[in-house]
N, C-alpha and C positions, 0 to 999 in steps of 0.2 A: 552185268549192269543192274540187275535186281538188288544185289548187295550194296552197290554204290548208292542207289536211291534210298535204301533203308538207312544207311549210315548218315546221309544228308538230313533226313527227317529227324533222326536222333539228335543231331547237333542243334537243329532249330529248336527242338523241345528243351534241350539244356539251356539254350540262350533265354527263352521265355521264362523258364523257371528261375533263373538267376535274376532277371529283371523284376519278377514278382516278389521274390524274397527281398530285394533291395528296396522296393516301394514301402515295405513295412518297417523300415528302419526308424522313421520318426516315431512310430507307435512304440517300438522297443525302447527308444530313448525316453519317451514319456513314462513308460512303466518303470524304467530305472529311476527317473526323477521322483516318481511317486514313492518308490521304495525308500529313497533317501529321505523324503518328506516324512514318511512313517517312522523312520529311525529317529528323526528329529523330535517327533512327538514322544517317542518312547524315552528319549533322554530327559524329557521334562516331567515324566510321570512322578518322579520322586519329589520334585519341587511342588507339583500340584497337590500331591498328597499332604505335604506339610502346610500348604496354603489352606486346605480345608480345615486343618486343626486351628487355624487362627480366626477365620471368619467364614460364615456360611456363604452359599452361592448368592443369595439375595443381597447381602450387604456388600460383597465384593463387586457385584455387577454394577452398583451405583458408581463406584469409583472407576470401573473399567470404561464406562460410557464417557468419562472425562478424558481418558488417555487418547492422544492423537488428534484432539480438536485444535483447529487454528484459533489464535487468540490475538485480539487487538488491545494492547495495553492503554491506548489513548482514550478508549471509551469503556474499558473494562468489559469487553463484550466477546462472547464466544462466537467463532466463525465456522465456516464449513470444515468438515473433517479432512485432515491431511493423510492420516493413516487408516487402513482397513483394520477394524477391531471387531472380530466376530464373537458373539455371545454363545458360549458353549456350556456344557455341564461342568467343565473344568476351566481353568484359566487359559486364555488364548495364547498362542505361541508368541513369544517375545515379551510377555508381561509376567512379572514375578511379584510376589507379595511377601512382606516380612514385618515382624513386630517393630514398633517404634520404641526406642529406649525411653522417651519422655512420655510415659503413660501414667504420670502422676499429676496431681494438682500443681499448677504453676500460676501464681497470682502476682500481678504487677500493677502499679498505679503510676500514671504520668499526668503532669499538669501542663496544659498548652496555653500559652499567652500569644503565640505568633503562629501564623499559618505554616511557617517552615517546619514546625515540629509535629505536624499532624501525622498520626499513624492510624490505620484502619484495622477492624477486627478480622479482615480476610487478608492473609499474607500471600503476596504474589511475588515470586522470585523470577527474575529475568536473567538467565545465564547468558553472558556475552562478554566480548573482549572490551578493552578500554575505549574503543571508538564509539561504543554505544553509551554515551554519557547520560542519556536521558533517564536512566534508571534512578537518578537522584530527583527527578521531577515527580509531581503528584498526579497520578492518573487513576481514578476509580470512582465508582458511584458513591461510596461512603465519603470519600474526600469532598465531593461536591456538596453533599448534605451538610457536613460539618463546616465547610467553607461558607455556606449561606448563613449559618447560625453566627459564626464569628464576625462576618462582615456586616450583618444587620444589627449587631449589638456590640457592646464593649465588654462582654462577659469573658471570663476564662473558662476553659473546658477541662474537666477532670475525667480521665479515661481509666477505668479499672477493668482488667481482663483476666479470666481464668480459662486455661486451655487443657484439654485432655486429648492426647493422641493415642489411637488404638493400633493402627497398622498403616503401612505405606504400600501403595501400588506403584511399581516403577517399570518403565518400558526399556527394552534393550534395543537401542536405535538401529544397530546393524542388522537386526532380524525383522524390522518392521517393513510392511508393504504399503506403498502409496495407493490412494484411491484412483480409480480409472479417470475421473474428471480432473484430478490434480495432475496425473501423469500426462493427460492430453494437453493441459495448459502448458506444462513444461516443454513438451515436445514441440508445440507451436512456437514457443520462444526460441528453441534450439534451431528450428527450421529457418527462422528469420535471421538469426545470427550466422548460420552457415552460409546463406546466400551472400551476406557481407556487402550489401549496397546501402546507400544512404536511406532510401525509403524503407528497406527491410529492417534496418537498425532502428529507425523511428517507430516502426510497427512493433519491434521487439520491446522498446521502452514502454509503449502503450500497453502491450500485453502484460508486461511485468507489473505495471501499476494496477491493472485489472486483477492480476493474481493476488496482490497484496490487499486489494479491496475485498475480494471474496474469501480469502483464507487468513487474513491478518498477517502480521509480521513475525509471529512466533508460533510454535507448536508445543502443546502440553505434553511433557514427558514423564512427570511424576506427580502423584496426588497423595496427600496425607489425609487419612480418614480419622474422624473423631468428633469432637463437639467443643463449643466455646460459649462462655457467658461473658457478656460485655455490658458495662454500665457507663453511660456518658452523663455527666452533670455539668450544667452551665451555671457558673457562680458569679455573682456580682461582688467583687472584692475591693471596690473603690474605697470603702471605709475600714478596711482591715489594716491592722498594724503589722510591722515587720515580723514580730514574734508569732502572731496568729498565722501569717503566711507560711512560716516554717513548719507549723503544726498542721497545715492544710492537708498534706498528703495522707497523714495518719487518719484524719477525720474521714476522708473519702474512702479509705480502705475499710474502716469500721462500718461505714454505711453499706458498703458492698457486702461485707460478711453478714450483716444483719438482714439485708434484703434476701440473700440466698441461703440463710440459715447455716452458715459455715462455722463450725465449732473451732475455737482457738482463743488465745489470749492476746489482747491488744492494749497498748498503753496510749491514752489520748487525753488531752485536756478537755474536761467536760464543758467548760465555758466556750472553748473554741468549737467543739462539736455542735453545741446548740446554735452558735452563730452561723456555722456552716449550713445547718438545716434551714435557717431563716433566709440565708442568702442564696439558696438553691432555687433558681428561677425556672429551670427546665431539666427534666431527666428523661433519658432514652435508654431502654434496656433491650438488648438483643440476645436471644437464646437460640442457638442453632444446633441441630442434632438431637437425637433421642426422641422421646414422645413429647407432645405439646406441653408446655410449662403451665402449671397451675399456681395460683397465688399462695396456697398453703403447702406447696411442695418444697422439700429441702434439696440442697445441692447433691447430697449423697443419693437420694432417691432418683434424681434426674440422671446422675452419672451411671446408675445401673441400667438405664434404658438405652444407653448409647450403643450397646452391642446389638440391639434390635434395629436401630436406625442411625447409623453413623453417617456423617456428611463430610464432604471435602472441606478442610480447614486451611490447608496449605497447598499452593500450586507451584510447580516448577516448570519453566519454559526454556526452550532453546530457539534461537532465530531459525527461520526456515532455511536460510542458506547453509546452516551448520549440519543439517540432517540429510541433505541431498547426496545421492550416490549415483555415479554415472552408469553403473551396471544395471540399474533399474529402468533405464530409459533407452529409447531406440538408438540414440546417437551416443557412441562411445568415444568420439573424438575428444581427447583430453583438452586440447586447446579451446575448442568451442565450449566445452563444459566449464572450463575456468572462466571464460568470458561471461557465461550465464551467472556464475556465482558472484562475480564482480558487479554485474548489472543489478542483481537482486540486492546486494549490499548497498549499492549506490542509491537505488530508489528507496530502500528502507531508511537510509540516513536522510534522504530528502523528506520523507514522511516524518522522521524524528524532528528535523529542523522546523518543519511547518507547525508542528504541534507542541513544541517546547517554547513557551512564551516567558521571556524574562521580564520582570517588572517588580514594582514595589508591592510587597505582600503584607505590609503593615496596614490593617484596617483603619487605624487612627490617623494615618497620613492622608492629607488632601489629594495626593497623587497616587493613591492606592489603585492598583490595577486588578480588576475583578477576575480576569482570565489568567493572570500570571500563575504559573506552576513552578517556576524557578525564581528564587528571590535575587534581585539585583539592587543592592542598597543605593547605587547611583541614581536609579530611576525614582527613588523617593524624593530626590532633590530636583526633579524635573519641573520645568515651568512651561505652561502652555504657550508662552510667547518666545520660546527659545529657538524653535525650528523655522518659523515663518516670518519673513521680513517684508511682506507686501508684494504688489504686482505693479507693473507699468507696461505701457505699449508705445512704441515709437512708430511714426508714420509721416509721410510727406503730405498727408491730408489732415487738416486740423481736427475734423470731427472724429478721427480715429485715435488721436493722441490722448494718452492717459498717464498722469504723473503718479509717482509713489507718494503716499501721504506722509511717510516719515521723513523723506528727504525733500519733498516738494520739487522733485526733479525726475528725470528719466534715469534713475540710478537706484542702487540698493544701499541700506545702512551699513555701518562698519561691522565687520565680521560676517557679512552676508555676501553671497555671490549671485549674479543674475544668470538664469538659465532659460533659454528659449524653449517653450513647450509646444511649438509648432513651426513648420517651415514658413519662410517669408511668404506673405500673401500679396499677390499682384493681380489686379484685374482692371479692366477698362470700363469707365463710366461714360456712356454716350448721352448727349443732350440733343433735343430736337427744337428747331426754331423755324417758324413759318415766315418766309420772305416772299411777299406778293403771292404768287400762285404755286410756289415751290416749298417743299419741306426739306430743310437742311439738317444734316446729321453731323455732329462734331464732338470731340472729346471735351468734357466739361471742365476738367481741372487743368488749366494751362496746357492743354494738349498732351499731358503725360498720363501714364498709368498710375493707379494708386497702389502704393506699397506700404505694408505694415508688418510688424512682428511683435508678439506678446512674450513678456518675460516674467518669471517668478523669482523671488529672492529667498534663498534657502541658506541656513546656517552652515558655516564651515568649521565648526568646533569652537567658536568663540563664546564669550559669556555675555555679550550684549543682548538686551531684550529686544524683541521685535514687535510682532502684532498678533492679536487674537484672530483666529480664523473661524468664521461662522457658517461655512458651507458655500456652495455656489449653485447657480441655476441658469437655465436658458429660457427661451420663449416656449419650449416644448417639454423640458425636463425640470421638475420642481426641485426645491431645496430639501434634501432629506432631513436636514436639521429642524426645519420649520414645517415640513409637509405642505409647503405652498410655494408660490412664486414671490418670495419675500425674504428679508434678512431678519435675524433675531433682534430683539430690542437692544438698543445701544450700539448696534453695528452700522457701518456705512456701506451703502450699496455702490460698489465700484464697477462700472460697466465698460467692457472692452468690446466695441462693435467690430463686425467683420464685413458688413455689406452696406454700402452707401445707398443702394437702391431700396433695400429692405432694412430699415433701421432697428427692427426688432431682433435681428440676428446678431448674436454675440453672447458673451459670458458675463454674468453678474457675479462678482466676487464680494463676499460679505467679510469685511475687515474692521478691526478696531485697534488703535495704538495701545501699547502696553500701559500707558498712563491714562486710560479712558475712565478711570473712576471706579464705579461699583461693579464693573463687569468681572464676574468670577467663574464664568462658564465659557466653554469653547471646545473646539475639536482638536485632537492630537494630530498634527500634520505629519504625514509620512512621505510627502513628495507629490509631484505632479508628473504626468507623462501623456503623450498622445500616440497616435498610430505609428509615427516615425521618429519620435524623440523619446529616448528611454528616461526612466526615473533617475535623477541625479544621485539619490541616496543609495540605490542598488545597482546603478549602471545597466540596468536591464528593464524589461517591460513588466515589472512586478512590483508589488508593495513590500516593504520590509516586514520581518517577522512581527506579529502582533498588530498588524494593520490590515485593513481590507479596502478594496477598490470601490469607488463610486463613480459611475460613468455619467457623463453629460451628453451622451449621444454623439452623432456625427455632425460636423459643421458643414457648411454648404460646399466646401471643397473636399469633402469625404475624408476627414481626419477625425478620429475618435478622441475625445478628451476624457481623462481619468484623473481623479485625485484620491489620495490615500489618507484614511482617517483611522483612529484607534478602533480596533475590532469590536470594542464594547461601547463605543460612543453613542450609537443609535439604539441598540436593543438591550444592552446590559446583560447579555446572555453569554454563557460559555459556548463558543463556536468550535466545533470539531471540523478540521480540514482533512478530508479523506485523501488517500494517496492518489497521485496523479494530477491534483489540482495545484495551482501556483507554479506552473511551468514558467520558464523564462520567456514568456510570450504574453501579449495582451489578452484580455478576457474574450473579446469578440474577434480579434484579428490574430491569426496564427500564420507563421511562415513555414513552408516546407520546401526544401531544396530538391527539385526534381530533375529529370533528365534534360539535357541540352541547356543546362545552366539558366533555367527560367524560374522565376518566383511565381508560385501559385498562392493566392490569398485564400486561407481557409477560415471560415467564419463559424463560430460556435453559436447556435441559435438558442441558447439558454438565456432568454431575456425575461426579466421580471414582468409580472402581469401588468403593472402600472404602465409599462411602456406600450403594451398592446392597446391599452385604452387611449393613450394620448396620441398615437399615430394611426393614420388611416389604415395602414396595412403593415405587416411585418417586413415585407420586402422594401417598403419605403424607408424604414428605419435602418435596415441592414445594408441597403444598397444592392440592387439586383445584380449588378455586374460582379461584385465581390462574391455574392452567393453562388452565381453560376460557376465561377472559377473554383470556388470551394467544393462544389459538388463534383466537378471534374477531377479535382485533386483526390478527393476521398475515393471516388470510383477507381482511379488508377491504383491507389494503395490497396483497396479491397481486391481488385482483379489480380494485382501482383501477388497478394497473399494467397488467393485461391490457386493461382498457377503454381506458386511455390509448394503448396501442400499437395496438389495433384501430381506435380512432377516428382516430388519426393516419394509419394506413394507408388507411382508407376515405376520409379527407379528401384525402390525396394522390392516390388513384386517381380520386376524383370530380373533383378539380381538373383532372387530366390529361384525363379524359374530357370534362369540360365545355369545356375549352380547345380540344380537338381537334374536338368536335362543333360548337362555336360557329364555329370556323374554317371547317369544311366547310359548315355551314349558311349562313354569311355569303357564301361563294363561290357556293353554289347559288342563293341569293336574288338576287345580282347578275346571274347569268346568266339566271335565269328572268325577272327584271325587264326585261332587255334584249330577251329573246325576246318577252315580252308587249307591250313597246313596239313592236317591229317588227311583231308580229301586228296590233296596233291600227292602226298606220299603213297596213298592207296592207289590212286590212278597211275602213278609211275610204276608201282609194283605190278599192277594188273597189266599195264602195257608191256612191261618186260617179259612177263610170263607168256602173254599172247604172242609176242614177237618170237620168242624162243621156240614155241611149238610150231609156228609157221616155218621157221628155219629148218627144224628137224624134218618136217614133211617134205620140204623142197630139196634136201641134200641127197644126191644120187648114190653116194657111197653107202649111206645109212640104209637107203631103201634096198640096195643089193644085198647087204649083210642080213637084213631082216628077211629078205626073200630066200636066201640060202639057208638060213636057220630054219625057216619054216619048211623048206624042202627036205632037209636031212632029219627033221624031227627033233633037233636039239632045242633045249629050253634057253 
């Protein structure tokens, strides 16, 4: 029995030892992974050695900081980092450096008469497929500066540029690692897509828009280091002859060479050159890279300092959706990951559409569009009276009736169609009359309810002229065009009442017929819509591209009125629309399809300050009932998202624990089974031997033989 207990303890010891060695398996894997990582570093030692021969650590570090940054092309703005780029003594893994072939002087001159031809001194390349057509548009801070010069004057712009490229830093996309914050954002979107409910998909769309806001639509993959010299001349060429204009480019190039002391031979008409100098109204010079420029410095002296202080002169970018790889995220489900890519591309295109403004880019045209970045020659022929054809209101109550000025009837002009911008209004008006000692209450208007409906006339593609639109206002919301409760000079105030008991409630439309004389100003009309009637121009609750919404608040029956005007009509500024704005929903009223097929009204409380001043409280303006429903809806979405995240985390943790425990338990079961088997065999052998000895002792014949042998003395 002593041997049996010893053998049992030995089996238990073997089992524990096996489990202990198995628990160190993750550490062994980590070490193996680290060794592979070290081998990867070793493979790039030769490239890093060559990189040192091209540029020093200080100069390359400037370009390395640019690699992996998110980029927003619509504002020419760097965003949060998408990739992890560590600064080391050598180049980080995944980044290589090589000499640029174009490391010599490259000088060119261009003459710009039209905004379509503007180029900037910073080259920005956006690599994408054909569906990203916005690369033809103009997005950069330099463009905005030159845009202002050309729009505020009738001058031509001459741009001369000299570039020197020293070396290029390029990332290897397949080797790059995403930042923890970017990875977390992608995982949250994947969680929402995996659940595949209506609310979770809406949340995924919101998170995607948030991702594009924080990280931009592109990631920087390559940077060319060097320096540039740029000279912009704004020339008044109104009195120039055709011959002088042909010699204009040569004069500009000579001026550039003289300014930067560039040696060379140039042929130019001296008379034309002198006239060019006199016609030059403004000059801008940009020198980037090298040491600070001094007035007595030559181009060659400046070029020698580029090796001490090169700067990025060319950028190359890829869309974020192009650099995502499923293996770097927690979810490896290919179908869900493909949905993620499609969603990011869809929201990127939404951002592109919002920020690509087609319009007339000719500053000399009266219909010039200040914010246009893609030229549309048809817009140059646009007339302010082509979209809007007036308003009218029909009602069984005379006080509510409003005729269209152009037709003098309840109808629209030719080529225009009537669209209702609100649901039919029906309410009862009660009157009181004292008869002897009793107060009698009865319906005022022939015993019937008052019914009314408001219509706007919008163009259907015809060429007939309509009316000028000068804004609108109510008794609480002023006219943005006049900054008061009034119409512009020369416009008629057309009032559409809503409440017979309070005759101040209604909308004042400022209109003027196309033949009103000296009126040469007005708003670009992009449609009308209310809380329940979409915009006829877009068939949705949004304004067309290039237009912005102006709200008139809520009417007494809780419908919001919105009209769309040119995005530059009020402020004349270039407006950037960030991703996520301009959804197919109203500005203050959003719809979310929730469980049990119920509509919840979600209200965005981003109200201009002027509204807070004009209303006693914010809840009065937004309607407390809607606000409460909105809060409930958002809470449901937030709770659902938290549950989704927690469930996925618990699910992953349980899966890991289950896998680990099952692995350990299976190993332990195998060892214990072997031990039990051996113990069973040993026990069986022991039992057999013991039984045999007992049988021998109990056998009479054997005892007699043994006794006889012992008596005779035989062995």
